[in-house]
Every structure is written in C-alpha cells, then in structure tokens.
N, C-alpha and C positions, 0 to 999 in steps of 0.2 A: 489467422496466424498460429501461431504455437503456441504450450502454455508458457513457454520460458520467457519468450516477447512475452508476453502478457503481465506479468510480477517480473517485475523490475528489479525490487530488490524487496526488502525485510525492513521496517524503518525500526528503530530498538531507540525505546527513551523507556525515561524512569516510566510516564505513562502509560504507555506502552505494554509494559512489564509488567505493572502491575496490574492493569488489563489482562496478559496475559493467565492470570491465576481467574479467573473466573472462564475463557476461553475467547476469551475478542481478541484476534491480530491485523495487524495495522502494515501493511505492502502502500509502498508506490508500482501507480500504473500508466501508462497511457494514456494522455488526454482521451484518445479516440474509443479508448476499451469501454463498454457496454456493461451491465451487472450481472449481466447472460454470462460474459464470453467469461466473465472474471471468474464470476461458481463453475465453471465448470473446466477452469482452469487451472482453480488452485485443488477446485476436488481430483485432474486425472494427477497432480505437482505432488501434494499433500500428502490423497487417497485416504482424504476428511470429506465428513459430508457438512455441507454448508445450509446452520439457518439462518439468518441475513447479513444480510452485507450491507454496508450504511456510504456511500461515495460521496467526499466533494474533490471543489477546485479549488487548488488552490496557486492564488495569485502571485507572480512573478512578481521579485523583487527591483525600484529603481537604482540606478547607479551613477555617482558619475567619475565622468572617465576621462585624461588625453586634456594638454592641455588649455583650453576651452572649454573645458566641465562640462562637456554633453551629456546627458541628459540619451542614458540609456538604458529600456526593460527585458529583462531574465525573460522566459519564456513562462507560458503554466507548466501545475502539472498536478497530478488527480491521487489522491489517494485514495483509498478505501480501510474500511475498518469491517469483517467480518468475524461474524458467534459462528461459530462451531456447534451443534448434536452436542448434546449429551454425552461425554462420555468418550468422546473425540478430544486426539490433540496434537499438534506438529507436533512430536518430535525436535528434529534442528531448530525450531524457537526456542525449546524449555535449558539444550543446554549454552546459550549465549549467554547465560542469564548469569 
C-alpha cells in the first residue's frame, strides 16, 4: 500500500490539539493497517521519526432507519496516536490550530 492510502485523515479535536503540543498526533487509518506499516507511512509522508504508536479499533455505531426501524451497524474504524521523537513535529498539523 502507498503511504497516502494508509493515513486516511488526521483527527483534530480539542483533546488531540492539546496532545499535539507534547508531540502526540492522532490519525484515522484502515483497520487492516499494522503498526509497522503506519510507522513507515507517517515517516515518509511527514519526514518525521516516530518513537511510539498506540492503536485502537473504534466500534461502529448502530442506527435505526426506515419505516420498519431496522437496525444497521456502521463499519468499524481504527485510530492511532503517534509519539514523535524529541525535536520532531508535523508542520501541517500545527497550522490547523
């Protein structure tokens, strides 16, 4: 997979913005991506050195729709938090604040 296919989008929330000050950034990635693939992809995309990766699978939400109120479930997603090495930062994420 190409690096741009492994990193779907950055997750920008109040909590992730606070963590970005300490060098931790949060990204949405495909569920099948491994930590090694993510580390390599982020290193290539942003030219940074990654110290540590935490990953978690976020369960999809259930919704009720239609006249019969059928219950359907959205697909699962995966998010990763990466800790950059000292002195590294992602410039494009700093601009979004």
